[in-house]
N, C-alpha and C positions, 0 to 999 in steps of 0.2 A: 226537461230534456237537457238543457244547458248544464245543470248541476251534475247530472249523470255523466255527461260528456267530459266534464272537468275531472271526474273521478276515474274514468277508464282511459282517457287520452294518453297519459304518460306511459301506460303499460301495454298499449296495443302492439302486438307482434314482438314483444321483447322477451318472451319466455315465461317460465313458471315462477322464477324467483321474485321478479317485481310484482307479479300478480298476487303471490302469497303475501308479500309485504303489504300490499294495498289492502288485502282482506283483513290482516291483523290490525292495521291502523284504522280500518273502518269501525272497529269496536270502540276505540277511543273517541273517534269523531262522533259516533252515535251517542255515547255517554255525554259528551259535551253538548250535543244538540238537545238531549233530554233535559239537562240542567238548564240550558238557555230557555227552553220552552217553559219550564217551571217558573223561572225568574220572570219571564215575560208575562206569563199568565197571572202570577201573583201581583206583579207591578201594575198590570192593566187594571186589575180589580182595585188596588189601592188608589191609583190615579183616577179611575172612573168614579169611585166613591167621593173623592175630594172634589172633582170637577162637577159632579152631579149636585153637590151641595153648595156650589159656587165658593168653595174654600180655596181660592187661587193661590194664596200664599203657602198653604199646606201642600198644594199640588206642586208648586215650585220646589219647596223643600224636599218633598218625597222624590220628585223627579231627579233632583241633584243627587240624592242618596242612591237612587237606582242607577244613575249614570256612573257614579263612582264604583258601585258594585260591578257594573257591566265592564268598566275599564279594568278592574282587578281580574275579573273572570275572562276577559277577552271577548265580551259579547257587546254588540252595538244595537241600538234600537231606535224606534221613532213611531209616529202614527202609521197605520197600516197602508194608507195610500202612498205616503212618502216612501215608506220602506219598500213597497212593491216597485215603484218607479225607480228608486235608487238601485235595487237589486237587479232589475231587468237591464237597466242601462249599463251598470258595471260588468254584468255577466256577458252581455252580447256585444258590447262595444270594446271591452277591455279583455276579460278573462278568456273567452272562447277564441277570439282572433289571435291573441298573443300565444295561447296554448297551441293552436294549430300551427302557427309560424315556428315556434320553438321546437315542436315535435317533428314536423314534416318538412319544413323548409330548411331550418338551420340544423336539424338532426342533433339537438342537444341531448345530453343524458337524461334519463327519467327523473332523477332528483332535481335537476334544474327546471325541467318542464313542470314538475309538481310545485316547486317553489314559485314559479312565474304564475301558475294558475291561481294560486291563493293570494297573490298580491292585490287582488281586487278589494280585499278587506281594507287595505291601507288607502286605496284610491277612494273608497267611500267616505273615509273619516272626515275630510274637510267639509263635505256636504252635510254629514250627520251633525257635526258640531255647529255649523251655521244654522241649520234647521232648529236645533235645540235652543240656541241662544237668541234666536228671533222670537221665541215663545209663541209662534203661530199655532202650535198645537194646544195652547192653553185656553180652552173654552169649555163652557158647560155643554157636554155632549148629550145630555138628556133633554135639552130644549132645542126646538128648531127655529 
């Protein structure tokens, strides 16, 4: 719901031109999401194999490569629980409130509202890097 709100909020009641621009940009966003999903799935398999065999040094090396690839592609990741908490927090504490404020209280132009809505990716980065470099995710996930 929050993600959908972030995509329609800047264009609510602004006419057909911003809505058409949003529809066109949605194609690019969806292609990026598909690419990110493929990288995440492949990376999960690679890391899962290394962690399942207790090859922690290989997992560190592979994770570093995946993080560099993610930085180049503009994709950030982590373990699923951490990612879920991080996404929920930044969306509902930062993106949605700031989007509502910029759109309906400050009445800023749609481009500014759109820009503000997607700053949450930068808000997440310090938490993502901290989580990665603590190596708390580095454990054999096939054993309990």
